[in-house]
N, C-alpha and C positions, 0 to 999 in steps of 0.2 A: 712925509707920509702921503700927501696928496699926489706928489709927483710920481711916487712909486706906484700908487694905485692907478693913476692915469696910464702909466707905461704898461702895467699889467692888463688893464682893460683894452688898450690898443693892441697888444699882442693877442689877446683872446679874439678880438674882432678879425684880425688878420688870419688867424688859424681857422676861424669859422668860414671866412670867405674862401680861403684856399680849399677847404674840404668841400664846400658847395661847388666850387669850380671843378674839382676832380670828379664829383658825382655827376654833374651835368655833362662834362666832357666825355666821361666813360659811357654814359647812356647814349649820347649821340653816336659815338663810334660803335658801340655794341649794336645799336639799332641799324646802323648803316652797313656794317661789315660782318657782324656776327661775333659772339663772345670769343670764340677760339682764334679768330683772325686778328684780334687786337692785342697789342703788347702794352706793357707799362710805359715804355718809351713813347708809344703813340699817344697814350692818355696824357702823359706829362706835357707833351708838345701841344696837344689840343687845348689843355687847360692853361698853357703858358706858364708853367711852373718848372722848377728843377726836379729831377728824379728823386733827389733826397727829400724834397718836400712831400712827395707822394708817400714815401716810407715813414714820414712823421705821422701819417694818418692811417695808413693801411699796411699790413704786413706783406700782402701780395694781392694779385688780381682776384683771387677767389674771395678774400675778405671784403674787397670792394664790391664785388657782385652780390655777395650775401647782404650787404647793407642796402644796396639798391632794391633788392627784392623785398627785404623786410620793411623798409620805409614805405614801399608801395602798398604792402599788405596792411600796414598800420593806417594808411590813408583810406583804405577801403572799409575798414572796420565800422565806422559810424554809419555808412550807407547800408552795410549788411545788417546792422542793428535795427535800422528803420524797417527793413524788410521783415525781420523777425516780429517786431512790434505791430506791424500792420496785418499779421496773419492770425486768424482765429480758428481755422480748421487745418487738418493735415493736407488736404488737397490744395487749399489756398496757399499754405506755406510752401508746398512743392512748386506750385505755379510761380509764386513770387520769387522763390529762390533761383529756379532755373532761368526765369526771365531776366532777373538781375545779373546773373552770371553771364548770359549771352549778350545782353545790352552793353554791359561794361566791356566785354571783349571787343565789340564793334566800335564803340564810341571812345574808348580810352586808349590812347596811343601806347602807354606803358604796358597795360594789360595785353594788348595785341602783340607787342614785342615779346614780353616775358613768357606768355603762355602759348605762343605760336612759333615765332622765329627762333628763339632759343629755349624752347620748352624743355628740352632735355636737361640743360643746365639748371633751369629754374626748379624743375620737379625733383631734382636731386637734393634739394635743400629743405627737406621736411622737418628738420630739427630746428628751423628758425622759429623764434617766438611768435611771429605773425601767423605762420602756418598752424602752429600748435594752438594758438588762441582761437583761430577760425574753426578748427576741428573740435575744440572744446565747446564752442558755442553751438555747433551742430549737434554734438552729443547731448548738451543740456536740453535742446529742443526735443530730442527723441525721448529723453527721460520724462519731460513734461507731458509729451503726447501719450506716453504709456500711463502716467499717473492720472491723467484726466480721461482715460478710456478712449482716446482718439485712435490709438492702435493697440493691438494686443501685446501682452508681455512677450518680449523676445530677447535675443542676444543683442543688447544695445551696442556693444563694441563692434560686433560684426556688421550690424546695419549701418553704423556710422562709417565704417571703412568702405562698405559697399557704395554708399552715396558719394563719398569722396572719389572713389574709382569711376563711378558713372559720370560724375561731373567732368573729369578729365576727358573721357570719351565723347561726351556731349559737346565740349568745347572744340575738339578736333573735327567732329562731324559738322558743326555749325560753320567752322572756318572754311570747310570745303564747299558747303552748300550756299553760303552767303546769307546776309541779313534778311533777305526776302522770305526765307523759310524759317525765321526765328520762331514765330508763334506755332508753327507745325511741330517743330522740334520740342518746344516747351510742352505742348500738349501730349506728345508721345512720351516724353520722359516722366511727366506728371502721372499719366495714366498707368505707366509701367510701375512706378514706385508705389502708388496708391493700391493698385491691384495686388502687388506683391505683399504689401503689409496686411491687406485684408485676407489674403490667402493663408497667412499664418494662423489666423483665427478671426472670428467676427468682431470687427472693430466698430465702435460707436462714434457718433459725432462729438466733438469737444473742442477745447481750445489749447493753445500752446504759447510758450514764450511770454508768460505774464498776463495772459488773457483767459482766465478760467471760465468755463461755462457758467451760466446763471445758477444752475443747481449744484455747483461744486461746493464742497465744504470749505 
């Protein structure tokens, strides 16, 4: 029994290493040459594995790319959670959200690649759990903002989608202008979002994402 268990454990370790090698090799090639220019044969050669080994882990290149994007989004989630927890007003939340988005863009190699170099491929994967989870967190914050009187009652789904759309455009603009204009872009996006929600109706100050105002029930 021990021998069988050891053999099974060894096989699991090898599979895990092979999969990690595939993911790392694919990212290097995608980053260097672009998603469309890289073949499965290229990835297998870069990872130093047989093509058959590739198919033991992924059905095709799209499945591999989806995993790369989703793993990256999962790694970003804890940091995004910190941004949410540090915000007590809608304006502060907006500033922290956009600043985090752009800082990550310029400082994180994976984000820079996924959302700039191959942004078309990455943005087509909105059904990934990572994308859905991030969008759900955004929606939760808007629901809380409305509940605490931070912003007026509104079409929450529409506002969530609008912020997601703005985020993509802000990333594109920041990439073209460079990190030296980061704070200017954050300020513009924040003022635009806050003014827009205030225009819906008179909003009052309050808290969001688990930080209710002192007089909240």
